[in-house]
Backbone bond lengths (Angstrom), bond angles and torsions (degrees), N, CA, C in turn:
res aa  C-N    CA-C-N  psi(-1)  N-CA   C-N-CA  omega(-1)  CA-C   N-CA-C  phi
1 M - - - 1.492 - - 1.528 107.89 -
2 S 1.323 116.56 135.35 1.457 120.15 -178.76 1.527 110.03 -72.38
3 P 1.348 116.60 153.23 1.466 119.72 176.10 1.535 112.55 -56.66
4 F 1.321 117.26 -38.52 1.470 119.82 179.97 1.540 110.38 -63.39
5 R 1.332 115.93 -44.62 1.479 120.77 179.79 1.515 110.26 -62.54
6 R 1.364 115.93 -40.66 1.465 120.16 -179.53 1.529 110.65 -63.80
7 R 1.354 115.73 -43.57 1.476 118.87 179.24 1.520 111.53 -64.02
8 F 1.347 116.29 -39.72 1.460 121.67 179.95 1.534 111.09 -60.68
9 L 1.359 115.59 -46.81 1.465 119.31 -178.52 1.518 110.91 -66.58
10 L 1.349 116.75 -37.57 1.445 120.71 178.83 1.543 110.37 -64.21
11 A 1.342 116.46 -43.25 1.457 120.56 179.42 1.539 110.38 -63.44
12 A 1.335 116.57 -41.34 1.461 120.46 179.62 1.512 111.01 -64.13
13 A 1.335 116.72 -40.95 1.476 121.37 -179.56 1.538 109.68 -65.55
14 L 1.340 116.16 -42.69 1.471 119.67 179.15 1.515 111.01 -64.22
15 A 1.338 117.54 -40.30 1.454 121.18 179.42 1.507 110.97 -63.79
16 C 1.358 115.95 -41.63 1.461 120.45 178.72 1.526 110.85 -64.34
17 A 1.338 115.45 -42.41 1.462 118.91 179.83 1.521 111.03 -65.39
18 A 1.326 116.49 -39.52 1.468 120.03 179.38 1.507 110.76 -64.92
19 S 1.345 116.63 -38.65 1.458 120.43 178.65 1.524 111.43 -64.35
20 T 1.360 115.77 -41.29 1.469 120.05 179.39 1.506 110.63 -64.58
21 V 1.332 117.07 -44.36 1.463 120.83 178.63 1.527 110.30 -62.10
22 S 1.357 115.76 -41.52 1.469 120.20 179.30 1.513 110.81 -59.85
23 A 1.344 116.26 -43.78 1.461 119.88 -178.80 1.524 110.93 -67.13
24 Q 1.351 116.35 -38.49 1.454 118.71 179.43 1.522 111.69 -65.27
25 A 1.338 115.75 -34.23 1.473 120.17 -179.92 1.521 112.42 -79.45
26 W 1.333 116.92 -26.39 1.466 122.04 -177.28 1.513 110.11 -67.49
27 P 1.358 118.09 136.58 1.458 128.49 -2.50 1.522 111.66 -93.93
28 T 1.318 115.74 149.10 1.460 121.01 176.77 1.527 111.12 -111.40
29 K 1.354 115.88 7.87 1.466 120.91 178.03 1.507 108.20 -155.29
30 P 1.336 119.12 170.12 1.469 121.17 -178.79 1.532 112.72 -56.21
31 V 1.324 115.07 148.05 1.459 122.52 178.21 1.528 108.30 -109.26
32 R 1.343 115.51 129.28 1.469 120.60 177.73 1.517 109.72 -93.60
33 V 1.331 115.60 137.74 1.460 120.91 171.72 1.530 107.06 -121.10
34 I 1.310 116.49 111.34 1.458 121.75 179.99 1.524 109.60 -85.46
35 V 1.320 116.28 124.02 1.479 121.28 178.10 1.533 106.82 -104.90
36 P 1.328 117.83 114.16 1.468 120.27 -176.51 1.521 111.89 -83.40
37 A 1.330 115.56 42.77 1.467 122.60 -177.44 1.548 106.89 -157.90
38 P 1.325 118.05 161.73 1.471 119.70 -175.73 1.509 113.14 -75.81
39 A 1.321 115.50 167.76 1.466 122.24 175.30 1.529 109.27 -58.75
40 G 1.320 115.89 141.40 1.457 120.56 179.64 1.512 114.37 91.05
41 S 1.333 117.44 -10.62 1.465 121.26 177.42 1.521 109.82 -75.48
42 S 1.337 117.15 166.14 1.466 120.49 178.80 1.523 110.94 -61.27
43 L 1.342 117.02 -37.05 1.475 120.43 179.59 1.525 109.98 -64.60
44 D 1.328 116.50 -39.78 1.456 121.76 179.68 1.536 109.73 -65.32
45 I 1.328 116.92 -41.49 1.458 120.89 178.45 1.526 110.88 -60.87
46 V 1.333 115.85 -45.27 1.463 120.27 179.23 1.527 110.78 -60.07
47 A 1.325 116.07 -48.96 1.468 119.71 -176.56 1.527 112.11 -62.04
48 R 1.318 117.37 -41.44 1.463 120.38 -177.08 1.523 112.87 -74.60
49 L 1.325 117.10 -36.66 1.449 119.66 176.79 1.538 110.55 -64.30
50 L 1.331 116.63 -46.45 1.456 119.84 179.51 1.512 111.18 -69.52
51 G 1.320 117.20 -42.53 1.457 120.40 -178.42 1.507 112.66 -59.25
52 D 1.333 117.19 -37.24 1.464 121.88 -178.47 1.529 111.07 -63.42
53 K 1.312 116.90 -33.91 1.463 120.87 178.98 1.521 112.21 -86.10
54 L 1.333 117.14 -38.38 1.455 121.01 -178.06 1.520 112.35 -66.17
55 K 1.325 118.56 -32.15 1.461 119.72 179.24 1.530 111.45 -60.88
56 D 1.326 117.29 -34.48 1.468 120.51 176.46 1.507 111.32 -73.39
57 R 1.310 117.23 -39.47 1.470 121.63 179.73 1.514 110.80 -67.67
58 W 1.339 116.61 -37.30 1.467 121.21 -175.25 1.524 112.47 -91.63
59 G 1.328 117.52 -18.59 1.454 119.70 -178.08 1.521 112.79 70.04
60 Q 1.316 116.11 22.72 1.466 122.80 179.67 1.525 109.17 -140.73
61 P 1.346 118.39 149.85 1.468 119.78 176.58 1.528 111.19 -61.73
62 V 1.310 116.84 144.38 1.457 123.49 170.56 1.502 107.09 -112.32
63 V 1.320 115.89 109.55 1.468 121.89 -172.87 1.530 109.08 -97.70
64 V 1.329 116.58 114.92 1.459 122.20 179.45 1.527 108.75 -91.80
65 E 1.320 116.08 125.21 1.471 121.65 -179.83 1.519 108.79 -121.37
66 N 1.334 116.85 125.12 1.458 121.66 177.39 1.540 109.56 -87.74
67 K 1.311 116.00 126.43 1.466 120.71 177.84 1.531 108.64 -140.84
68 P 1.339 116.98 76.19 1.468 119.95 -179.85 1.521 111.38 -79.40
69 G 1.334 114.26 164.63 1.453 119.61 174.89 1.515 112.71 131.54
70 A 1.341 115.31 151.93 1.458 123.18 178.19 1.523 112.44 54.31
71 G 1.343 114.97 42.75 1.457 118.96 178.44 1.515 114.68 62.95
72 G 1.343 117.02 25.75 1.450 121.87 -178.93 1.507 114.81 96.31
73 M 1.333 116.98 -10.98 1.472 120.04 -175.21 1.531 112.02 -69.37
74 L 1.321 119.19 -30.46 1.465 119.97 -179.48 1.517 111.58 -61.30
75 G 1.321 116.00 -46.93 1.456 119.46 -179.83 1.503 113.38 -70.42
76 V 1.322 116.51 -42.57 1.459 120.04 -179.62 1.522 110.94 -63.65
77 D 1.329 116.84 -34.02 1.462 121.23 179.94 1.526 111.48 -62.12
78 V 1.326 117.81 -32.66 1.458 120.94 178.32 1.531 110.14 -59.58
79 A 1.327 115.85 -45.75 1.471 118.93 -179.51 1.506 111.26 -70.37
80 A 1.325 117.61 -36.73 1.463 121.14 -179.27 1.513 111.89 -62.92
81 K 1.343 117.49 -30.68 1.462 121.46 -176.89 1.543 112.51 -101.39
82 A 1.329 116.85 4.03 1.462 120.43 -178.62 1.524 110.46 -78.08
83 A 1.309 115.63 167.11 1.469 120.48 176.45 1.537 108.63 -62.99
84 P 1.328 118.70 140.06 1.455 121.47 -176.70 1.533 111.78 -81.04
85 D 1.343 115.45 68.39 1.459 119.27 -176.73 1.520 113.05 -131.56
86 G 1.328 118.06 2.52 1.454 121.25 177.25 1.511 114.43 84.49
87 Y 1.339 117.52 -1.47 1.469 119.39 -179.25 1.520 113.58 -84.65
88 T 1.321 117.52 -8.74 1.451 121.55 173.18 1.512 108.90 -125.15
89 L 1.324 116.13 115.42 1.465 123.18 179.15 1.518 108.91 -115.81
90 T 1.300 117.41 159.89 1.455 120.50 171.75 1.516 109.37 -135.37
91 V 1.334 115.63 148.75 1.454 120.26 174.91 1.533 106.09 -89.23
92 G 1.320 115.87 89.98 1.451 120.51 179.43 1.525 111.23 -79.63
93 F 1.311 116.37 158.43 1.464 121.33 177.75 1.513 109.20 -144.84
94 N 1.346 115.88 178.66 1.463 121.29 -172.48 1.545 112.52 -47.17
95 G 1.334 116.57 -51.13 1.449 121.85 -170.06 1.520 115.13 -53.51
96 P 1.327 119.04 -65.10 1.464 120.24 -175.74 1.525 114.06 -78.16
97 I 1.324 117.63 -5.76 1.475 120.99 -178.86 1.537 111.66 -105.25
98 A 1.327 117.02 -57.37 1.468 120.69 -172.86 1.513 115.48 -96.60
99 F 1.354 116.21 -28.29 1.468 119.91 -175.49 1.533 112.98 -93.42
100 A 1.327 115.56 -40.49 1.474 120.42 -170.96 1.540 114.18 -54.78
101 P 1.337 119.99 -38.65 1.466 118.37 -179.74 1.533 113.84 -59.46
102 F 1.321 117.59 -21.89 1.475 121.57 179.80 1.528 111.55 -96.52
103 L 1.328 116.22 -13.80 1.462 120.37 -175.08 1.544 112.32 -99.89
104 Y 1.329 116.18 -24.54 1.455 120.21 -175.20 1.520 110.73 -122.51
105 R 1.308 117.15 139.00 1.458 120.38 175.67 1.536 110.67 -74.45
106 K 1.347 116.54 -31.90 1.458 120.08 179.52 1.526 108.27 -130.29
107 M 1.310 115.30 135.78 1.454 122.45 175.77 1.526 109.34 -129.23
108 P 1.346 118.01 153.77 1.470 119.38 -179.67 1.536 112.79 -73.74
109 Y 1.338 117.01 -9.72 1.468 120.65 179.80 1.527 107.04 -150.21
110 D 1.325 115.90 163.15 1.445 122.70 174.82 1.525 107.52 -109.02
111 P 1.349 117.76 109.71 1.482 118.66 -176.69 1.509 113.68 -54.84
112 A 1.317 117.87 -36.26 1.470 120.89 -176.91 1.520 112.44 -73.72
113 K 1.342 117.69 -30.63 1.463 121.36 -175.01 1.527 113.87 -101.78
114 D 1.313 117.07 -32.10 1.468 120.79 -170.80 1.525 114.32 -99.15
115 L 1.338 117.50 -11.56 1.449 120.61 -175.84 1.525 111.99 -126.21
116 M 1.322 114.74 148.70 1.457 120.63 178.68 1.527 109.30 -119.95
117 P 1.343 119.06 118.46 1.461 120.36 175.58 1.511 109.88 -64.10
118 V 1.333 117.89 134.25 1.468 122.36 -179.65 1.516 111.26 -107.13
119 V 1.327 116.67 -53.78 1.476 120.78 -179.35 1.526 109.67 -163.72
120 M 1.323 116.87 138.16 1.461 119.64 172.31 1.527 107.48 -76.11
121 T 1.321 116.30 136.66 1.446 119.26 -178.68 1.543 112.15 -99.67
122 T 1.320 117.67 -57.00 1.451 118.78 176.27 1.525 110.40 -139.65
123 S 1.322 115.74 162.29 1.451 121.47 176.31 1.513 107.06 -148.80
124 Q 1.316 115.81 134.38 1.450 120.06 -179.84 1.525 110.28 -153.40
125 P 1.318 117.37 157.35 1.453 119.36 -179.98 1.521 110.92 -74.96
126 N 1.329 115.35 157.09 1.445 119.46 166.46 1.526 108.09 -76.30
127 V 1.317 114.86 154.73 1.470 121.59 179.59 1.510 108.05 -118.91
128 L 1.327 117.44 130.29 1.469 120.98 172.67 1.514 108.25 -78.87
129 A 1.329 114.98 121.21 1.477 120.21 -176.64 1.524 109.45 -129.30
130 V 1.326 115.84 146.93 1.473 121.64 177.42 1.519 108.42 -129.88
131 G 1.337 114.72 156.62 1.443 120.03 177.18 1.531 111.08 -76.10
132 A 1.319 115.46 159.53 1.465 121.22 -179.47 1.522 111.73 -60.27
133 N 1.335 117.55 -21.49 1.461 121.07 -179.85 1.529 112.60 -77.36
134 V 1.338 117.36 -10.41 1.456 120.94 179.79 1.527 109.15 -89.63
135 P 1.347 117.65 122.31 1.472 120.77 -176.15 1.524 112.72 -80.90
136 A 1.315 116.16 65.92 1.467 120.88 -179.64 1.514 109.38 -146.91
137 V 1.345 116.10 135.23 1.456 120.75 178.90 1.532 110.61 -118.27
138 N 1.332 116.50 2.12 1.466 120.05 174.56 1.527 108.81 -150.82
139 V 1.316 115.79 174.25 1.470 120.87 -174.27 1.528 111.41 -64.76
140 K 1.314 117.87 -43.77 1.475 120.54 -179.96 1.524 110.99 -58.77
141 E 1.331 117.20 -46.54 1.465 120.08 179.91 1.523 111.00 -63.29
142 F 1.319 116.76 -37.51 1.469 119.91 178.57 1.531 111.17 -65.01
143 V 1.329 117.24 -45.10 1.457 120.56 -179.94 1.538 110.12 -63.68
144 D 1.329 117.02 -43.34 1.477 120.51 178.48 1.523 110.32 -61.16
145 W 1.318 116.95 -42.71 1.466 121.13 -179.87 1.532 110.51 -66.08
146 A 1.337 116.36 -43.53 1.455 120.73 -179.42 1.523 111.19 -63.17
147 R 1.331 117.22 -40.33 1.464 120.31 177.84 1.536 110.85 -63.59
148 S 1.319 115.95 -37.14 1.460 119.59 -178.64 1.529 112.02 -68.48
149 R 1.341 115.83 -17.75 1.459 120.47 -177.67 1.538 111.35 -81.38
150 G 1.331 116.79 -11.86 1.472 119.32 177.53 1.496 114.76 61.48
151 G 1.330 117.77 42.56 1.456 120.68 177.62 1.506 115.49 88.00
152 K 1.328 117.28 5.78 1.482 119.58 -179.05 1.515 112.57 -92.10
153 L 1.316 117.38 15.17 1.450 121.48 175.78 1.524 110.61 -72.74
154 N 1.331 117.70 132.16 1.457 123.13 173.34 1.525 108.42 -111.82
155 Y 1.314 117.54 134.99 1.475 119.20 175.85 1.512 109.66 -132.13
156 S 1.320 114.16 142.65 1.468 120.31 179.95 1.530 109.28 -97.49
157 S 1.332 115.38 160.13 1.454 120.60 172.10 1.530 107.74 -148.43
158 L 1.327 114.85 169.11 1.467 118.51 -178.98 1.502 112.01 -86.57
159 G 1.345 118.15 10.60 1.452 120.51 174.00 1.522 112.11 152.15
160 M 1.326 115.70 154.33 1.444 121.15 176.34 1.521 110.90 -59.74
161 G 1.343 116.18 130.13 1.449 119.92 177.18 1.493 114.67 78.10
162 S 1.343 118.91 9.48 1.435 122.21 178.29 1.529 110.30 -79.64
163 S 1.327 116.31 167.73 1.449 120.54 175.75 1.517 110.51 -59.08
164 A 1.334 116.07 -38.03 1.486 120.38 177.64 1.518 111.92 -60.36
165 H 1.333 116.30 -44.48 1.456 121.87 179.49 1.527 111.38 -63.69
166 L 1.333 116.79 -50.96 1.464 120.35 -174.89 1.519 112.48 -70.34
167 T 1.334 116.59 -34.21 1.471 118.58 177.14 1.525 110.91 -63.61
168 M 1.328 116.29 -41.76 1.471 118.96 178.85 1.533 110.67 -67.14
169 E 1.308 117.96 -40.68 1.459 120.40 178.73 1.545 110.58 -61.95
170 L 1.313 116.59 -40.38 1.451 119.96 177.94 1.517 110.82 -66.68
171 F 1.329 116.47 -42.30 1.477 120.29 179.72 1.537 110.70 -63.64
172 L 1.319 117.73 -45.76 1.480 120.59 -179.17 1.533 110.52 -62.90
173 A 1.343 116.43 -37.91 1.458 120.03 178.54 1.522 110.51 -64.87
174 E 1.315 115.66 -42.48 1.477 119.87 -179.77 1.526 110.96 -67.83
175 A 1.348 116.33 -34.08 1.470 121.11 -177.15 1.538 112.55 -85.62
176 G 1.337 116.69 -11.03 1.461 119.99 -176.79 1.517 112.92 69.54
177 V 1.323 114.65 37.73 1.477 120.59 -178.39 1.539 108.07 -120.97
178 S 1.307 116.61 144.23 1.468 120.05 175.71 1.527 108.54 -108.52
179 G 1.325 114.73 155.76 1.457 119.86 180.00 1.518 110.78 -163.12
180 T 1.318 115.85 170.57 1.465 123.00 -178.37 1.529 109.65 -108.85
181 H 1.324 115.13 127.23 1.454 121.70 -179.66 1.520 110.59 -83.76
182 V 1.340 116.97 129.34 1.461 123.14 176.75 1.543 107.50 -120.14
183 P 1.326 118.69 94.93 1.467 120.59 -176.14 1.535 112.54 -80.75
184 F 1.327 115.67 149.21 1.454 122.69 176.33 1.540 107.70 -129.50
185 N 1.299 116.60 167.29 1.465 122.34 174.15 1.526 109.66 -89.96
186 G 1.318 115.83 80.58 1.468 119.69 177.44 1.516 114.09 107.66
187 S 1.328 114.00 162.83 1.455 120.23 -176.07 1.518 115.05 -72.35
188 P 1.346 121.74 -34.77 1.469 118.51 -179.48 1.523 114.48 -57.79
189 P 1.356 120.11 -48.96 1.477 117.87 178.25 1.531 112.44 -70.20
190 A 1.327 117.78 -30.68 1.454 120.05 178.64 1.529 110.67 -67.23
191 A 1.333 116.51 -39.61 1.464 120.14 176.38 1.521 111.47 -68.61
192 M 1.333 116.05 -39.66 1.468 120.17 178.57 1.529 111.68 -61.42
193 A 1.326 116.88 -36.05 1.458 120.96 179.96 1.525 110.82 -61.88
194 V 1.324 116.81 -39.22 1.473 120.84 177.75 1.539 109.98 -70.73
195 A 1.327 116.98 -42.74 1.458 121.24 -179.90 1.532 112.22 -61.76
196 Q 1.334 116.31 -33.27 1.454 120.87 -177.79 1.526 113.82 -93.10
197 G 1.346 115.86 1.21 1.457 119.69 177.77 1.522 114.42 81.43
198 E 1.341 118.37 8.52 1.460 120.81 177.30 1.545 110.78 -75.14
199 A 1.324 116.08 -25.72 1.463 122.83 175.35 1.513 107.14 -130.80
200 D 1.325 115.93 148.45 1.477 120.15 -176.57 1.525 111.58 -82.51
201 A 1.305 117.29 -34.17 1.475 119.96 -172.78 1.511 111.28 -153.26
202 T 1.321 115.45 172.00 1.450 121.38 176.99 1.515 110.06 -162.45
203 F 1.295 116.78 160.56 1.464 124.09 164.98 1.509 105.60 -117.73
204 M 1.309 117.96 131.00 1.456 122.96 172.18 1.514 108.86 -168.85
205 V 1.327 117.66 173.35 1.440 119.90 176.96 1.520 108.76 -73.00
206 A 1.343 115.81 156.43 1.457 121.19 -169.07 1.532 116.71 -65.01
207 P 1.341 120.92 -35.82 1.464 119.43 -170.42 1.528 116.16 -50.08
208 A 1.322 118.20 -44.56 1.465 120.42 -177.81 1.511 112.80 -70.47
209 L 1.329 117.36 -13.95 1.474 121.34 -175.70 1.531 112.79 -97.99
210 L 1.325 116.89 -22.38 1.467 120.12 -167.75 1.526 113.51 -60.47
211 A 1.332 118.25 -39.97 1.478 120.35 179.74 1.523 110.54 -62.62
212 H 1.339 116.65 -39.21 1.467 120.95 179.39 1.529 111.32 -71.35
213 V 1.339 116.06 -31.74 1.469 120.08 176.10 1.544 108.93 -66.14
214 R 1.309 116.96 -45.31 1.473 120.75 179.89 1.515 111.64 -64.09
215 A 1.342 116.44 -30.40 1.467 120.71 178.78 1.526 113.08 -82.74
216 G 1.329 116.56 -2.23 1.451 119.58 178.24 1.516 114.39 78.84
217 K 1.325 116.73 15.47 1.473 121.29 -178.10 1.521 113.54 -95.12
218 V 1.349 116.27 -18.17 1.468 121.11 -176.02 1.539 108.15 -137.88
219 R 1.343 116.08 143.38 1.454 121.12 173.44 1.540 109.48 -117.61
220 L 1.304 116.25 138.50 1.465 122.38 176.09 1.516 108.60 -95.81
221 L 1.352 116.31 132.07 1.472 120.00 -174.90 1.514 113.78 -109.11
222 A 1.321 119.96 -35.05 1.447 121.78 -175.50 1.505 110.57 -166.18
223 V 1.349 115.53 163.54 1.461 121.71 176.43 1.527 108.94 -111.94
224 S 1.326 116.53 155.26 1.476 121.06 -175.76 1.518 113.17 -96.67
225 S 1.339 118.38 8.54 1.465 120.95 178.29 1.517 109.82 -88.62
226 T 1.323 116.06 167.25 1.460 120.61 179.66 1.528 111.99 -75.82
227 Q 1.348 115.84 -22.49 1.452 120.45 177.13 1.523 109.69 -130.51
228 R 1.315 116.14 155.09 1.452 119.80 178.61 1.533 109.86 -71.82
229 P 1.337 118.24 124.69 1.473 118.77 177.22 1.510 111.07 -70.24
230 D 1.332 116.77 155.30 1.464 121.36 -177.66 1.518 112.77 -56.81
231 S 1.336 115.61 -36.61 1.465 119.35 -175.75 1.527 112.74 -78.43
232 L 1.342 117.44 -11.49 1.469 121.00 -177.57 1.541 110.91 -135.28
233 K 1.320 115.41 41.69 1.463 120.08 -174.08 1.528 113.17 -65.18
234 E 1.315 117.19 -19.97 1.475 119.29 -179.87 1.514 112.60 -76.31
235 L 1.340 116.96 -13.12 1.481 120.49 -178.23 1.515 111.44 -94.95
236 P 1.336 117.60 135.08 1.468 119.19 175.26 1.521 110.29 -72.94
237 T 1.307 116.29 159.00 1.463 120.11 170.85 1.524 107.96 -80.47
238 L 1.316 116.62 161.31 1.448 119.71 177.16 1.528 111.77 -66.30
239 A 1.343 116.07 -27.66 1.449 119.25 173.96 1.535 110.56 -63.74
240 E 1.312 115.93 -43.76 1.471 120.06 177.16 1.506 111.97 -63.34
241 A 1.326 115.71 -29.08 1.475 120.51 179.88 1.517 112.46 -85.26
242 G 1.330 116.90 0.75 1.464 119.40 175.70 1.513 115.11 107.00
243 Y 1.350 118.16 9.47 1.465 120.27 -177.67 1.546 109.53 -128.61
244 P 1.342 116.95 71.59 1.475 121.02 -175.03 1.528 113.34 -66.76
245 N 1.318 118.81 -20.79 1.465 119.95 -178.67 1.530 113.36 -82.33
246 V 1.336 116.29 -10.21 1.463 120.03 -178.58 1.539 107.72 -95.86
247 E 1.311 115.08 90.64 1.449 121.42 -179.37 1.526 108.25 -134.26
248 S 1.318 116.73 129.21 1.456 119.47 178.83 1.520 110.73 -156.90
249 L 1.300 115.20 147.13 1.461 122.25 173.08 1.506 108.11 -120.95
250 A 1.309 115.86 134.94 1.465 122.16 177.50 1.538 107.30 -96.02
251 W 1.329 116.05 96.48 1.456 118.89 -179.63 1.525 110.65 -97.06
252 N 1.300 115.97 161.96 1.467 121.36 171.02 1.519 108.34 -147.27
253 G 1.321 114.74 160.90 1.466 118.79 -179.70 1.510 110.44 -173.34
254 L 1.318 114.98 171.63 1.460 120.43 -177.29 1.529 110.90 -86.89
255 F 1.332 114.75 134.89 1.467 123.53 174.58 1.514 107.14 -124.51
256 T 1.322 115.02 154.52 1.458 121.27 173.12 1.529 107.82 -138.33
257 A 1.311 116.48 173.92 1.462 120.41 -176.85 1.527 110.75 -65.81
258 A 1.327 116.16 140.27 1.451 120.91 174.60 1.519 109.35 -59.46
259 G 1.332 116.29 143.89 1.437 121.28 -177.63 1.507 114.10 95.59
260 T 1.339 117.03 -5.95 1.454 120.67 174.46 1.528 108.84 -62.21
261 P 1.343 119.09 134.41 1.453 120.43 -177.73 1.530 112.46 -53.28
262 E 1.313 115.48 136.83 1.467 121.15 -177.22 1.531 112.06 -57.57
263 A 1.319 116.32 -36.30 1.470 119.49 -179.75 1.525 111.22 -64.76
264 V 1.334 116.89 -36.00 1.479 120.19 178.42 1.532 109.74 -69.92
265 V 1.335 115.96 -42.47 1.464 119.98 177.48 1.523 110.66 -58.63
266 Q 1.338 116.22 -43.67 1.472 120.15 -178.36 1.524 111.05 -67.36
267 K 1.337 116.91 -33.69 1.472 119.30 178.45 1.518 109.66 -67.03
268 I 1.333 117.22 -47.08 1.469 120.16 178.67 1.518 109.69 -59.91
269 N 1.332 116.34 -45.27 1.469 121.39 179.73 1.527 110.40 -56.57
270 A 1.339 116.54 -49.04 1.473 120.65 -177.18 1.519 110.94 -63.03
271 D 1.342 116.76 -42.87 1.462 120.32 -177.71 1.510 112.33 -69.50
272 V 1.328 117.57 -36.00 1.465 119.68 176.61 1.516 110.85 -70.03
273 N 1.331 117.22 -39.88 1.455 120.13 176.25 1.517 111.60 -59.77
274 A 1.322 116.85 -42.01 1.460 120.42 178.20 1.529 110.68 -64.27
275 T 1.333 115.38 -39.98 1.467 119.87 -179.25 1.547 110.79 -66.36
276 L 1.332 115.98 -37.09 1.458 120.09 179.96 1.533 111.66 -66.64
277 Q 1.329 117.04 -18.80 1.468 120.35 177.26 1.523 112.85 -89.40
278 D 1.329 116.36 -7.84 1.464 120.86 178.64 1.526 109.97 -62.94
279 A 1.337 116.54 128.55 1.481 121.08 -174.62 1.511 111.41 -59.73
280 S 1.328 118.82 -38.64 1.451 120.35 -177.39 1.546 110.74 -71.27
281 V 1.322 115.78 -34.89 1.470 119.17 177.00 1.523 110.92 -67.59
282 R 1.333 116.77 -44.28 1.450 120.28 178.58 1.532 111.90 -62.22
283 A 1.321 115.77 -38.71 1.468 119.50 178.56 1.519 110.74 -65.82
284 A 1.335 116.56 -40.65 1.472 120.90 179.45 1.532 110.14 -66.02
285 F 1.324 117.12 -41.78 1.459 120.28 176.21 1.522 111.06 -61.96
286 D 1.328 116.58 -45.67 1.469 120.50 -178.59 1.510 111.13 -60.46
287 A 1.344 117.18 -39.09 1.470 121.33 179.50 1.516 110.91 -63.80
288 Q 1.342 117.07 -24.23 1.460 121.55 -179.69 1.530 112.09 -98.38
289 G 1.334 117.49 3.50 1.449 120.63 -178.91 1.521 113.41 73.55
290 L 1.343 116.70 24.45 1.462 122.42 -179.75 1.516 110.59 -104.88
291 T 1.319 117.38 137.61 1.450 122.30 -178.39 1.515 110.34 -107.71
292 P 1.342 118.76 111.32 1.463 120.12 179.25 1.526 111.53 -67.15
293 V 1.339 115.61 146.62 1.469 119.54 -176.15 1.527 110.27 -119.90
294 G 1.331 118.18 -69.87 1.465 121.08 -176.33 1.516 110.53 77.44
295 G 1.338 115.95 -155.63 1.460 121.53 -177.30 1.515 111.12 104.23
296 S 1.303 116.49 -179.68 1.453 121.45 -176.83 1.525 111.37 -81.18
297 A 1.333 115.24 166.59 1.476 119.49 175.40 1.523 109.76 -64.30
298 A 1.329 117.27 -35.15 1.475 120.35 178.20 1.530 110.95 -66.00
299 D 1.335 117.33 -38.50 1.474 120.74 175.75 1.516 110.39 -58.57
300 F 1.314 115.74 -44.47 1.463 121.05 -178.05 1.529 110.77 -64.51
301 R 1.315 115.69 -43.05 1.464 118.84 178.92 1.536 111.47 -61.63
302 R 1.317 116.33 -38.86 1.473 118.79 177.73 1.522 111.54 -63.74
303 Q 1.334 117.38 -38.29 1.463 120.52 177.90 1.531 110.85 -64.78
304 V 1.326 116.35 -42.68 1.474 120.54 178.42 1.526 109.71 -61.69
305 D 1.310 116.31 -46.93 1.483 120.30 -179.75 1.526 112.25 -61.17
306 A 1.347 116.05 -40.85 1.453 119.83 -179.81 1.519 111.29 -66.60
307 D 1.345 116.23 -39.02 1.461 120.87 178.78 1.527 110.58 -65.28
308 M 1.328 116.49 -40.29 1.459 120.36 179.15 1.518 110.71 -62.82
309 K 1.320 116.02 -41.79 1.459 120.09 -178.55 1.524 111.04 -65.85
310 R 1.342 116.83 -46.95 1.471 120.38 -176.64 1.516 111.82 -69.65
311 W 1.353 116.67 -50.73 1.455 119.12 -174.61 1.520 111.98 -77.88
312 G 1.324 117.42 -25.84 1.462 118.54 173.92 1.508 111.12 -59.41
313 A 1.327 116.31 -42.16 1.478 121.14 178.35 1.529 110.44 -65.12
314 I 1.355 117.12 -40.92 1.473 120.44 -179.10 1.520 110.09 -67.79
315 I 1.325 118.22 -42.48 1.463 121.82 -179.67 1.521 110.33 -63.64
316 N 1.308 116.28 -44.18 1.475 119.79 178.78 1.519 111.59 -64.13
317 K 1.337 116.84 -37.15 1.461 121.00 -179.73 1.514 111.34 -68.06
318 T 1.343 116.89 -42.30 1.467 120.02 -178.48 1.511 112.22 -79.20
319 G 1.335 117.70 -17.56 1.455 121.34 177.78 1.520 114.34 77.09
320 I 1.324 117.75 18.79 1.467 121.19 -179.65 1.529 109.12 -71.36
321 K 1.311 117.14 123.19 1.466 122.95 173.87 1.528 108.19 -134.75
322 L 1.329 116.55 140.25 1.477 119.48 -173.88 1.513 114.00 -110.39
323 D 1.324 118.47 1.73 1.484 118.94 178.19 1.523 109.42 -138.09
324 Q 1.325 115.68 48.38 1.470 120.09 177.87 1.510 110.89 -62.29
């Protein structure tokens, strides 16, 4: 073996050993989790439930910071520009990760180059919901009522370019109905707008809607998944209601800055997967209508790539652009 080859192998072995030691020592200081949505949102619930368990596993504080705005891009940008050491994570979701590159000509970060998927946390369908003022108890009645309004339908979403926004746009296109989009910073105010009659309808995940449903202010009409989830078995799918092309899942998961050592990414992934199997965590998620997922970082990247391919085609077909 040549001296050069021997030195190269020795350097590679030392680098691998250093990475392993670094991962074993990580974390040695508090870990930030940036939530690109307001307090009380499903993303906030996910971050705080996981953070409460991870702080014990890691022996360090897990500091959850809410930074909503720009359809989630403000918060995600913090993680994209952070030091690549795993100490700054963000709860990314469809909108600012998979949809935004097709909706905006310019973004503050490149999801494919600046961010590293770590682990998917939860995934759930969007739910079509209407306010109590809307005289519809099923999808057909809602579409008939919306058509009779002649374009005066208002719908809320948790932000421009979010899964909620694009799912409604796809549904309206399939139904031949027009409406006006009223975006909010997060699901709590978007849900409140429907409950108070400021918006007629919305698509979003169930947790932010359930309190309003129990209060009789909001009705749930259908789910956007291909199958009825266990927590919402009484609701038909949109395919069952006659709209098989309207299918979407609102996923979320942890991302960190690109260039973070692979060993650190794998440690975070393993610890989050273990936490997602905790019985108390699963029970808390189930009570909120959230479905834990987990899996490898590679699994998560494949989901992101598949969502970009599918929704990129839909966005281009519908012509939706948010920075004309």
